[in-house]
Each structure stands twice: as C-alpha cells, then as structure tokens.
PDB file as gemmi writes it, atoms N, CA and C in Angstrom:
CRYST1    1.000    1.000    1.000  90.00  90.00  90.00 P 1                      
ATOM      1  N   UNK A   1      57.043 174.922 186.263  1.00  0.00           N  
ATOM      2  CA  UNK A   1      55.878 175.780 186.254  1.00  0.00           C  
ATOM      3  C   UNK A   1      54.976 175.456 187.450  1.00  0.00           C  
ATOM      4  N   UNK A   2      54.886 174.179 187.787  1.00  0.00           N  
ATOM      5  CA  UNK A   2      54.047 173.777 188.913  1.00  0.00           C  
ATOM      6  C   UNK A   2      54.497 174.382 190.224  1.00  0.00           C  
ATOM      7  N   UNK A   3      55.810 174.497 190.408  1.00  0.00           N  
ATOM      8  CA  UNK A   3      56.334 175.091 191.640  1.00  0.00           C  
ATOM      9  C   UNK A   3      55.965 176.562 191.725  1.00  0.00           C  
ATOM     10  N   UNK A   4      56.058 177.280 190.622  1.00  0.00           N  
ATOM     11  CA  UNK A   4      55.720 178.706 190.606  1.00  0.00           C  
ATOM     12  C   UNK A   4      54.240 178.923 190.900  1.00  0.00           C  
ATOM     13  N   UNK A   5      53.384 178.062 190.352  1.00  0.00           N  
ATOM     14  CA  UNK A   5      51.940 178.168 190.588  1.00  0.00           C  
ATOM     15  C   UNK A   5      51.630 177.862 192.046  1.00  0.00           C  
ATOM     16  N   UNK A   6      52.227 176.792 192.565  1.00  0.00           N  
ATOM     17  CA  UNK A   6      52.006 176.421 193.966  1.00  0.00           C  
ATOM     18  C   UNK A   6      52.495 177.523 194.896  1.00  0.00           C  
ATOM     19  N   UNK A   7      53.646 178.100 194.594  1.00  0.00           N  
ATOM     20  CA  UNK A   7      54.192 179.175 195.418  1.00  0.00           C  
ATOM     21  C   UNK A   7      53.247 180.373 195.448  1.00  0.00           C  
ATOM     22  N   UNK A   8      52.734 180.755 194.292  1.00  0.00           N  
ATOM     23  CA  UNK A   8      51.828 181.904 194.223  1.00  0.00           C  
ATOM     24  C   UNK A   8      50.499 181.617 194.911  1.00  0.00           C  
ATOM     25  N   UNK A   9      49.953 180.438 194.709  1.00  0.00           N  
ATOM     26  CA  UNK A   9      48.653 180.126 195.306  1.00  0.00           C  
ATOM     27  C   UNK A   9      48.756 179.885 196.812  1.00  0.00           C  
ATOM     28  N   UNK A  10      49.854 179.312 197.260  1.00  0.00           N  
ATOM     29  CA  UNK A  10      50.042 179.111 198.705  1.00  0.00           C  
ATOM     30  C   UNK A  10      50.273 180.424 199.439  1.00  0.00           C  
ATOM     31  N   UNK A  11      50.828 181.406 198.746  1.00  0.00           N  
ATOM     32  CA  UNK A  11      51.082 182.727 199.332  1.00  0.00           C  
ATOM     33  C   UNK A  11      50.093 183.752 198.792  1.00  0.00           C  
ATOM     34  N   UNK A  12      48.836 183.333 198.614  1.00  0.00           N  
ATOM     35  CA  UNK A  12      47.853 184.169 197.935  1.00  0.00           C  
ATOM     36  C   UNK A  12      47.593 185.496 198.634  1.00  0.00           C  
ATOM     37  N   UNK A  13      47.825 185.587 199.931  1.00  0.00           N  
ATOM     38  CA  UNK A  13      47.585 186.839 200.658  1.00  0.00           C  
ATOM     39  C   UNK A  13      48.856 187.342 201.333  1.00  0.00           C  
ATOM     40  N   UNK A  14      50.007 186.876 200.874  1.00  0.00           N  
ATOM     41  CA  UNK A  14      51.280 187.296 201.448  1.00  0.00           C  
ATOM     42  C   UNK A  14      51.864 188.419 200.584  1.00  0.00           C  
ATOM     43  N   UNK A  15      51.866 189.604 201.131  1.00  0.00           N  
ATOM     44  CA  UNK A  15      52.369 190.762 200.392  1.00  0.00           C  
ATOM     45  C   UNK A  15      53.767 191.158 200.849  1.00  0.00           C  
ATOM     46  N   UNK A  16      54.409 190.298 201.596  1.00  0.00           N  
ATOM     47  CA  UNK A  16      55.773 190.554 202.082  1.00  0.00           C  
ATOM     48  C   UNK A  16      56.737 189.605 201.402  1.00  0.00           C  
ATOM     49  N   UNK A  17      57.971 190.002 201.348  1.00  0.00           N  
ATOM     50  CA  UNK A  17      58.985 189.153 200.755  1.00  0.00           C  
ATOM     51  C   UNK A  17      59.157 189.441 199.275  1.00  0.00           C  
ATOM     52  N   UNK A  18      59.767 188.485 198.591  1.00  0.00           N  
ATOM     53  CA  UNK A  18      60.116 188.680 197.190  1.00  0.00           C  
ATOM     54  C   UNK A  18      59.710 187.477 196.365  1.00  0.00           C  
ATOM     55  N   UNK A  19      59.487 187.698 195.070  1.00  0.00           N  
ATOM     56  CA  UNK A  19      59.229 186.639 194.101  1.00  0.00           C  
ATOM     57  C   UNK A  19      60.179 186.837 192.930  1.00  0.00           C  
ATOM     58  N   UNK A  20      60.856 185.776 192.543  1.00  0.00           N  
ATOM     59  CA  UNK A  20      61.793 185.855 191.425  1.00  0.00           C  
ATOM     60  C   UNK A  20      61.046 186.109 190.121  1.00  0.00           C  
ATOM     61  N   UNK A  21      61.763 186.672 189.173  1.00  0.00           N  
ATOM     62  CA  UNK A  21      61.163 187.022 187.886  1.00  0.00           C  
ATOM     63  C   UNK A  21      60.566 185.810 187.193  1.00  0.00           C  
ATOM     64  N   UNK A  22      61.289 184.689 187.167  1.00  0.00           N  
ATOM     65  CA  UNK A  22      60.787 183.493 186.487  1.00  0.00           C  
ATOM     66  C   UNK A  22      59.510 182.977 187.144  1.00  0.00           C  
ATOM     67  N   UNK A  23      59.474 182.947 188.468  1.00  0.00           N  
ATOM     68  CA  UNK A  23      58.279 182.467 189.161  1.00  0.00           C  
ATOM     69  C   UNK A  23      57.075 183.366 188.878  1.00  0.00           C  
ATOM     70  N   UNK A  24      57.310 184.669 188.861  1.00  0.00           N  
ATOM     71  CA  UNK A  24      56.210 185.595 188.578  1.00  0.00           C  
ATOM     72  C   UNK A  24      55.657 185.377 187.178  1.00  0.00           C  
ATOM     73  N   UNK A  25      56.532 185.302 186.177  1.00  0.00           N  
ATOM     74  CA  UNK A  25      56.068 185.191 184.801  1.00  0.00           C  
ATOM     75  C   UNK A  25      55.454 183.825 184.502  1.00  0.00           C  
ATOM     76  N   UNK A  26      55.923 182.775 185.175  1.00  0.00           N  
ATOM     77  CA  UNK A  26      55.279 181.469 184.999  1.00  0.00           C  
ATOM     78  C   UNK A  26      53.870 181.481 185.584  1.00  0.00           C  
ATOM     79  N   UNK A  27      53.693 182.122 186.733  1.00  0.00           N  
ATOM     80  CA  UNK A  27      52.349 182.231 187.298  1.00  0.00           C  
ATOM     81  C   UNK A  27      51.466 183.104 186.406  1.00  0.00           C  
ATOM     82  N   UNK A  28      52.016 184.183 185.862  1.00  0.00           N  
ATOM     83  CA  UNK A  28      51.259 185.034 184.947  1.00  0.00           C  
ATOM     84  C   UNK A  28      50.831 184.233 183.705  1.00  0.00           C  
ATOM     85  N   UNK A  29      51.750 183.427 183.170  1.00  0.00           N  
ATOM     86  CA  UNK A  29      51.421 182.579 182.019  1.00  0.00           C  
ATOM     87  C   UNK A  29      50.292 181.615 182.377  1.00  0.00           C  
ATOM     88  N   UNK A  30      50.340 181.050 183.571  1.00  0.00           N  
ATOM     89  CA  UNK A  30      49.276 180.163 184.033  1.00  0.00           C  
ATOM     90  C   UNK A  30      47.938 180.893 184.061  1.00  0.00           C  
ATOM     91  N   UNK A  31      47.913 182.124 184.572  1.00  0.00           N  
ATOM     92  CA  UNK A  31      46.650 182.861 184.646  1.00  0.00           C  
ATOM     93  C   UNK A  31      46.113 183.169 183.252  1.00  0.00           C  
ATOM     94  N   UNK A  32      46.996 183.470 182.327  1.00  0.00           N  
ATOM     95  CA  UNK A  32      46.563 183.737 180.955  1.00  0.00           C  
ATOM     96  C   UNK A  32      46.054 182.453 180.300  1.00  0.00           C  
ATOM     97  N   UNK A  33      46.764 181.355 180.512  1.00  0.00           N  
ATOM     98  CA  UNK A  33      46.356 180.090 179.911  1.00  0.00           C  
ATOM     99  C   UNK A  33      45.062 179.545 180.502  1.00  0.00           C  
ATOM    100  N   UNK A  34      44.702 179.962 181.691  1.00  0.00           N  
ATOM    101  CA  UNK A  34      43.447 179.521 182.300  1.00  0.00           C  
ATOM    102  C   UNK A  34      42.231 180.060 181.547  1.00  0.00           C  
ATOM    103  N   UNK A  35      42.410 181.125 180.789  1.00  0.00           N  
ATOM    104  CA  UNK A  35      41.267 181.674 180.049  1.00  0.00           C  
ATOM    105  C   UNK A  35      40.820 180.756 178.915  1.00  0.00           C  
ATOM    106  N   UNK A  36      41.730 179.952 178.382  1.00  0.00           N  
ATOM    107  CA  UNK A  36      41.370 179.079 177.257  1.00  0.00           C  
ATOM    108  C   UNK A  36      40.368 178.009 177.678  1.00  0.00           C  
ATOM    109  N   UNK A  37      40.683 177.160 178.678  1.00  0.00           N  
ATOM    110  CA  UNK A  37      39.680 176.148 179.043  1.00  0.00           C  
ATOM    111  C   UNK A  37      38.420 176.737 179.662  1.00  0.00           C  
ATOM    112  N   UNK A  38      38.547 177.821 180.402  1.00  0.00           N  
ATOM    113  CA  UNK A  38      37.345 178.410 180.996  1.00  0.00           C  
ATOM    114  C   UNK A  38      36.446 179.001 179.918  1.00  0.00           C  
ATOM    115  N   UNK A  39      37.038 179.589 178.895  1.00  0.00           N  
ATOM    116  CA  UNK A  39      36.228 180.112 177.780  1.00  0.00           C  
ATOM    117  C   UNK A  39      35.533 178.986 177.038  1.00  0.00           C  
ATOM    118  N   UNK A  40      36.241 177.895 176.818  1.00  0.00           N  
ATOM    119  CA  UNK A  40      35.642 176.754 176.125  1.00  0.00           C  
ATOM    120  C   UNK A  40      34.480 176.188 176.932  1.00  0.00           C  
ATOM    121  N   UNK A  41      34.688 176.021 178.235  1.00  0.00           N  
ATOM    122  CA  UNK A  41      33.609 175.503 179.090  1.00  0.00           C  
ATOM    123  C   UNK A  41      32.412 176.448 179.114  1.00  0.00           C  
ATOM    124  N   UNK A  42      32.681 177.744 179.161  1.00  0.00           N  
ATOM    125  CA  UNK A  42      31.578 178.714 179.130  1.00  0.00           C  
ATOM    126  C   UNK A  42      30.791 178.617 177.829  1.00  0.00           C  
ATOM    127  N   UNK A  43      31.480 178.450 176.716  1.00  0.00           N  
ATOM    128  CA  UNK A  43      30.784 178.347 175.424  1.00  0.00           C  
ATOM    129  C   UNK A  43      29.969 177.058 175.327  1.00  0.00           C  
ATOM    130  N   UNK A  44      30.532 175.984 175.883  1.00  0.00           N  
ATOM    131  CA  UNK A  44      29.834 174.695 175.799  1.00  0.00           C  
ATOM    132  C   UNK A  44      28.605 174.634 176.696  1.00  0.00           C  
ATOM    133  N   UNK A  45      28.717 175.132 177.896  1.00  0.00           N  
ATOM    134  CA  UNK A  45      27.657 174.935 178.880  1.00  0.00           C  
ATOM    135  C   UNK A  45      26.794 176.162 179.156  1.00  0.00           C  
ATOM    136  N   UNK A  46      27.279 177.348 178.850  1.00  0.00           N  
ATOM    137  CA  UNK A  46      26.546 178.562 179.219  1.00  0.00           C  
ATOM    138  C   UNK A  46      26.300 179.494 178.039  1.00  0.00           C  
ATOM    139  N   UNK A  47      26.324 178.996 176.852  1.00  0.00           N  
ATOM    140  CA  UNK A  47      26.018 179.765 175.631  1.00  0.00           C  
ATOM    141  C   UNK A  47      26.812 181.061 175.524  1.00  0.00           C  
ATOM    142  N   UNK A  48      28.069 181.009 175.889  1.00  0.00           N  
ATOM    143  CA  UNK A  48      28.924 182.182 175.739  1.00  0.00           C  
ATOM    144  C   UNK A  48      28.956 183.117 176.922  1.00  0.00           C  
ATOM    145  N   UNK A  49      28.081 182.946 177.894  1.00  0.00           N  
ATOM    146  CA  UNK A  49      28.166 183.772 179.104  1.00  0.00           C  
ATOM    147  C   UNK A  49      29.421 183.371 179.866  1.00  0.00           C  
ATOM    148  N   UNK A  50      30.070 184.322 180.483  1.00  0.00           N  
ATOM    149  CA  UNK A  50      31.376 184.062 181.080  1.00  0.00           C  
ATOM    150  C   UNK A  50      31.297 183.762 182.578  1.00  0.00           C  
ATOM    151  N   UNK A  51      30.567 182.738 182.941  1.00  0.00           N  
ATOM    152  CA  UNK A  51      30.419 182.402 184.358  1.00  0.00           C  
ATOM    153  C   UNK A  51      31.695 181.781 184.923  1.00  0.00           C  
ATOM    154  N   UNK A  52      32.200 180.738 184.297  1.00  0.00           N  
ATOM    155  CA  UNK A  52      33.383 180.040 184.808  1.00  0.00           C  
ATOM    156  C   UNK A  52      34.611 180.935 184.700  1.00  0.00           C  
ATOM    157  N   UNK A  53      34.731 181.637 183.598  1.00  0.00           N  
ATOM    158  CA  UNK A  53      35.866 182.530 183.409  1.00  0.00           C  
ATOM    159  C   UNK A  53      35.873 183.648 184.451  1.00  0.00           C  
ATOM    160  N   UNK A  54      34.710 184.151 184.785  1.00  0.00           N  
ATOM    161  CA  UNK A  54      34.610 185.189 185.815  1.00  0.00           C  
ATOM    162  C   UNK A  54      35.032 184.651 187.172  1.00  0.00           C  
ATOM    163  N   UNK A  55      34.566 183.448 187.526  1.00  0.00           N  
ATOM    164  CA  UNK A  55      34.944 182.864 188.812  1.00  0.00           C  
ATOM    165  C   UNK A  55      36.440 182.554 188.865  1.00  0.00           C  
ATOM    166  N   UNK A  56      37.011 182.115 187.754  1.00  0.00           N  
ATOM    167  CA  UNK A  56      38.462 181.876 187.716  1.00  0.00           C  
ATOM    168  C   UNK A  56      39.221 183.185 187.911  1.00  0.00           C  
ATOM    169  N   UNK A  57      38.734 184.260 187.295  1.00  0.00           N  
ATOM    170  CA  UNK A  57      39.365 185.569 187.473  1.00  0.00           C  
ATOM    171  C   UNK A  57      39.281 186.064 188.902  1.00  0.00           C  
ATOM    172  N   UNK A  58      38.136 185.845 189.532  1.00  0.00           N  
ATOM    173  CA  UNK A  58      37.978 186.239 190.936  1.00  0.00           C  
ATOM    174  C   UNK A  58      38.921 185.422 191.815  1.00  0.00           C  
ATOM    175  N   UNK A  59      39.010 184.118 191.545  1.00  0.00           N  
ATOM    176  CA  UNK A  59      39.876 183.236 192.321  1.00  0.00           C  
ATOM    177  C   UNK A  59      41.350 183.613 192.185  1.00  0.00           C  
ATOM    178  N   UNK A  60      41.771 184.046 190.983  1.00  0.00           N  
ATOM    179  CA  UNK A  60      43.180 184.342 190.733  1.00  0.00           C  
ATOM    180  C   UNK A  60      43.545 185.809 190.965  1.00  0.00           C  
ATOM    181  N   UNK A  61      42.580 186.654 191.275  1.00  0.00           N  
ATOM    182  CA  UNK A  61      42.854 188.085 191.425  1.00  0.00           C  
ATOM    183  C   UNK A  61      43.815 188.373 192.584  1.00  0.00           C  
ATOM    184  N   UNK A  62      43.490 187.931 193.774  1.00  0.00           N  
ATOM    185  CA  UNK A  62      44.332 188.223 194.937  1.00  0.00           C  
ATOM    186  C   UNK A  62      45.717 187.582 194.825  1.00  0.00           C  
ATOM    187  N   UNK A  63      45.843 186.312 194.402  1.00  0.00           N  
ATOM    188  CA  UNK A  63      47.184 185.758 194.224  1.00  0.00           C  
ATOM    189  C   UNK A  63      48.014 186.534 193.193  1.00  0.00           C  
ATOM    190  N   UNK A  64      47.362 187.050 192.150  1.00  0.00           N  
ATOM    191  CA  UNK A  64      48.085 187.827 191.133  1.00  0.00           C  
ATOM    192  C   UNK A  64      48.604 189.144 191.701  1.00  0.00           C  
ATOM    193  N   UNK A  65      47.784 189.817 192.494  1.00  0.00           N  
ATOM    194  CA  UNK A  65      48.207 191.078 193.104  1.00  0.00           C  
ATOM    195  C   UNK A  65      49.340 190.821 194.101  1.00  0.00           C  
ATOM    196  N   UNK A  66      49.213 189.763 194.893  1.00  0.00           N  
ATOM    197  CA  UNK A  66      50.248 189.435 195.875  1.00  0.00           C  
ATOM    198  C   UNK A  66      51.561 189.077 195.179  1.00  0.00           C  
ATOM    199  N   UNK A  67      51.496 188.271 194.123  1.00  0.00           N  
ATOM    200  CA  UNK A  67      52.713 187.902 193.391  1.00  0.00           C  
ATOM    201  C   UNK A  67      53.341 189.128 192.734  1.00  0.00           C  
ATOM    202  N   UNK A  68      52.532 190.014 192.185  1.00  0.00           N  
ATOM    203  CA  UNK A  68      53.049 191.249 191.586  1.00  0.00           C  
ATOM    204  C   UNK A  68      53.704 192.146 192.617  1.00  0.00           C  
ATOM    205  N   UNK A  69      53.113 192.232 193.796  1.00  0.00           N  
ATOM    206  CA  UNK A  69      53.692 193.048 194.857  1.00  0.00           C  
ATOM    207  C   UNK A  69      55.040 192.475 195.287  1.00  0.00           C  
ATOM    208  N   UNK A  70      55.097 191.162 195.467  1.00  0.00           N  
ATOM    209  CA  UNK A  70      56.369 190.545 195.848  1.00  0.00           C  
ATOM    210  C   UNK A  70      57.405 190.695 194.738  1.00  0.00           C  
ATOM    211  N   UNK A  71      56.954 190.688 193.481  1.00  0.00           N  
ATOM    212  CA  UNK A  71      57.897 190.894 192.368  1.00  0.00           C  
ATOM    213  C   UNK A  71      58.451 192.316 192.391  1.00  0.00           C  
ATOM    214  N   UNK A  72      57.597 193.278 192.698  1.00  0.00           N  
ATOM    215  CA  UNK A  72      58.076 194.658 192.835  1.00  0.00           C  
ATOM    216  C   UNK A  72      59.107 194.754 193.954  1.00  0.00           C  
ATOM    217  N   UNK A  73      58.860 194.059 195.046  1.00  0.00           N  
ATOM    218  CA  UNK A  73      59.827 194.058 196.148  1.00  0.00           C  
ATOM    219  C   UNK A  73      61.160 193.477 195.697  1.00  0.00           C  
ATOM    220  N   UNK A  74      61.123 192.523 194.774  1.00  0.00           N  
ATOM    221  CA  UNK A  74      62.345 191.887 194.293  1.00  0.00           C  
ATOM    222  C   UNK A  74      63.236 192.872 193.556  1.00  0.00           C  
ATOM    223  N   UNK A  75      62.650 193.889 192.939  1.00  0.00           N  
ATOM    224  CA  UNK A  75      63.447 194.910 192.251  1.00  0.00           C  
ATOM    225  C   UNK A  75      63.544 196.185 193.080  1.00  0.00           C  
ATOM    226  N   UNK A  76      63.275 196.050 194.396  1.00  0.00           N  
ATOM    227  CA  UNK A  76      63.423 197.127 195.375  1.00  0.00           C  
ATOM    228  C   UNK A  76      62.457 198.286 195.134  1.00  0.00           C  
ATOM    229  N   UNK A  77      61.238 197.960 194.733  1.00  0.00           N  
ATOM    230  CA  UNK A  77      60.168 198.954 194.563  1.00  0.00           C  
ATOM    231  C   UNK A  77      59.001 198.564 195.443  1.00  0.00           C  
ATOM    232  N   UNK A  78      58.210 199.529 195.810  1.00  0.00           N  
ATOM    233  CA  UNK A  78      57.009 199.246 196.594  1.00  0.00           C  
ATOM    234  C   UNK A  78      55.929 198.656 195.685  1.00  0.00           C  
ATOM    235  N   UNK A  79      55.031 197.884 196.286  1.00  0.00           N  
ATOM    236  CA  UNK A  79      53.967 197.228 195.535  1.00  0.00           C  
ATOM    237  C   UNK A  79      53.013 198.183 194.860  1.00  0.00           C  
ATOM    238  N   UNK A  80      52.943 199.415 195.341  1.00  0.00           N  
ATOM    239  CA  UNK A  80      52.043 200.403 194.742  1.00  0.00           C  
ATOM    240  C   UNK A  80      52.395 200.711 193.291  1.00  0.00           C  
ATOM    241  N   UNK A  81      53.600 200.384 192.860  1.00  0.00           N  
ATOM    242  CA  UNK A  81      53.977 200.611 191.471  1.00  0.00           C  
ATOM    243  C   UNK A  81      53.129 199.783 190.513  1.00  0.00           C  
ATOM    244  N   UNK A  82      52.432 198.774 191.012  1.00  0.00           N  
ATOM    245  CA  UNK A  82      51.568 197.963 190.147  1.00  0.00           C  
ATOM    246  C   UNK A  82      50.444 198.767 189.519  1.00  0.00           C  
ATOM    247  N   UNK A  83      50.045 199.867 190.142  1.00  0.00           N  
ATOM    248  CA  UNK A  83      48.929 200.639 189.595  1.00  0.00           C  
ATOM    249  C   UNK A  83      49.367 201.665 188.558  1.00  0.00           C  
ATOM    250  N   UNK A  84      50.677 201.804 188.322  1.00  0.00           N  
ATOM    251  CA  UNK A  84      51.182 202.720 187.297  1.00  0.00           C  
ATOM    252  C   UNK A  84      51.395 201.899 186.026  1.00  0.00           C  
ATOM    253  N   UNK A  85      50.585 202.103 184.993  1.00  0.00           N  
ATOM    254  CA  UNK A  85      50.514 201.182 183.859  1.00  0.00           C  
ATOM    255  C   UNK A  85      51.828 200.781 183.197  1.00  0.00           C  
ATOM    256  N   UNK A  86      52.628 201.692 182.724  1.00  0.00           N  
ATOM    257  CA  UNK A  86      53.817 201.284 181.977  1.00  0.00           C  
ATOM    258  C   UNK A  86      55.039 201.136 182.858  1.00  0.00           C  
ATOM    259  N   UNK A  87      55.072 201.836 183.960  1.00  0.00           N  
ATOM    260  CA  UNK A  87      56.205 201.707 184.883  1.00  0.00           C  
ATOM    261  C   UNK A  87      56.254 200.309 185.475  1.00  0.00           C  
ATOM    262  N   UNK A  88      55.077 199.747 185.805  1.00  0.00           N  
ATOM    263  CA  UNK A  88      55.081 198.412 186.412  1.00  0.00           C  
ATOM    264  C   UNK A  88      55.630 197.370 185.445  1.00  0.00           C  
ATOM    265  N   UNK A  89      55.300 197.470 184.179  1.00  0.00           N  
ATOM    266  CA  UNK A  89      55.821 196.516 183.203  1.00  0.00           C  
ATOM    267  C   UNK A  89      57.339 196.621 183.110  1.00  0.00           C  
ATOM    268  N   UNK A  90      57.857 197.833 183.145  1.00  0.00           N  
ATOM    269  CA  UNK A  90      59.302 198.043 183.121  1.00  0.00           C  
ATOM    270  C   UNK A  90      59.957 197.373 184.331  1.00  0.00           C  
ATOM    271  N   UNK A  91      59.362 197.550 185.509  1.00  0.00           N  
ATOM    272  CA  UNK A  91      59.943 196.967 186.711  1.00  0.00           C  
ATOM    273  C   UNK A  91      59.773 195.452 186.753  1.00  0.00           C  
ATOM    274  N   UNK A  92      58.669 194.932 186.226  1.00  0.00           N  
ATOM    275  CA  UNK A  92      58.415 193.494 186.276  1.00  0.00           C  
ATOM    276  C   UNK A  92      59.406 192.692 185.442  1.00  0.00           C  
ATOM    277  N   UNK A  93      59.986 193.295 184.415  1.00  0.00           N  
ATOM    278  CA  UNK A  93      60.930 192.564 183.567  1.00  0.00           C  
ATOM    279  C   UNK A  93      62.376 192.741 184.019  1.00  0.00           C  
ATOM    280  N   UNK A  94      62.607 193.552 185.037  1.00  0.00           N  
ATOM    281  CA  UNK A  94      63.960 193.762 185.546  1.00  0.00           C  
ATOM    282  C   UNK A  94      64.473 192.492 186.214  1.00  0.00           C  
ATOM    283  N   UNK A  95      65.800 192.262 186.155  1.00  0.00           N  
ATOM    284  CA  UNK A  95      66.345 191.097 186.863  1.00  0.00           C  
ATOM    285  C   UNK A  95      66.249 191.294 188.370  1.00  0.00           C  
ATOM    286  N   UNK A  96      66.284 190.191 189.078  1.00  0.00           N  
ATOM    287  CA  UNK A  96      66.235 190.251 190.537  1.00  0.00           C  
ATOM    288  C   UNK A  96      67.429 191.030 191.059  1.00  0.00           C  
ATOM    289  N   UNK A  97      67.167 191.855 192.053  1.00  0.00           N  
ATOM    290  CA  UNK A  97      68.228 192.652 192.636  1.00  0.00           C  
ATOM    291  C   UNK A  97      68.898 191.940 193.801  1.00  0.00           C  
ATOM    292  N   UNK A  98      69.935 192.558 194.344  1.00  0.00           N  
ATOM    293  CA  UNK A  98      70.599 191.986 195.519  1.00  0.00           C  
ATOM    294  C   UNK A  98      69.702 192.155 196.747  1.00  0.00           C  
ATOM    295  N   UNK A  99      70.201 191.752 197.882  1.00  0.00           N  
ATOM    296  CA  UNK A  99      69.444 191.934 199.119  1.00  0.00           C  
ATOM    297  C   UNK A  99      68.993 193.379 199.239  1.00  0.00           C  
ATOM    298  N   UNK A 100      67.766 193.574 199.685  1.00  0.00           N  
ATOM    299  CA  UNK A 100      67.247 194.922 199.813  1.00  0.00           C  
ATOM    300  C   UNK A 100      66.330 195.013 201.025  1.00  0.00           C  
ATOM    301  N   UNK A 101      65.665 196.118 201.167  1.00  0.00           N  
ATOM    302  CA  UNK A 101      64.821 196.383 202.345  1.00  0.00           C  
ATOM    303  C   UNK A 101      63.625 195.452 202.471  1.00  0.00           C  
ATOM    304  N   UNK A 102      63.278 194.745 201.408  1.00  0.00           N  
ATOM    305  CA  UNK A 102      62.104 193.874 201.440  1.00  0.00           C  
ATOM    306  C   UNK A 102      62.472 192.422 201.740  1.00  0.00           C  
ATOM    307  N   UNK A 103      63.730 192.157 201.996  1.00  0.00           N  
ATOM    308  CA  UNK A 103      64.166 190.793 202.300  1.00  0.00           C  
ATOM    309  C   UNK A 103      63.615 190.354 203.640  1.00  0.00           C  
ATOM    310  N   UNK A 104      63.122 189.134 203.710  1.00  0.00           N  
ATOM    311  CA  UNK A 104      62.613 188.605 204.976  1.00  0.00           C  
ATOM    312  C   UNK A 104      63.700 187.941 205.759  1.00  0.00           C  
TER     313      UNK A 104                                                      
END                                                                             
C-alpha cells in the first residue's frame, strides 16, 4: 500500500502514462481512510468544524485526479471519462489492458 501511495503522491501532477488497477484502488482506499483520523482530530480540537479534513481533501484532490486519469489511460480511455459518473466506475474496475496509445 505504501508503494501505491508514494507513486500517486510523487506523480501528483502527472497526467500522462498509466496506473495499474491495484495501485489506483490502494491509493483510493488511503484517501478514504484519511477521513477517519482527520474527522477525529476535527472533533477533538475544532468542535466538529472540518478544518483538517478540508485541508486533507484539498491536498489529496490533484493526486486523486491525476491517478484517476492515469487509470483511465490504463484501460485505453481518455481522462475526461472521470467526469461521467457511472461510466468512470465501470472503466476503473476493468483489468489493465495491453500496450496502448497512452504508453510512455
């Protein structure tokens, strides 16, 4: 899981290339799991206001979009498919394809 997180965060603004399905979903799991400690810290220190959780979301927004775009490239789709609600989920769970136009 650490490798997938490091890969996504190190390539936070890289919208080229591909990301394997496992790496994408491990990073997604990390982003979801980050809400638990940030919510707890917000409740303890800020009376329920979501200051830390908001900053964590801002910090993880661009890496999430970049990882999603690279995942779309892995199934030979353009990154714009991320904005189509149910189609993107269908493509995100597809297995990695063979070499395609998005290969570096």
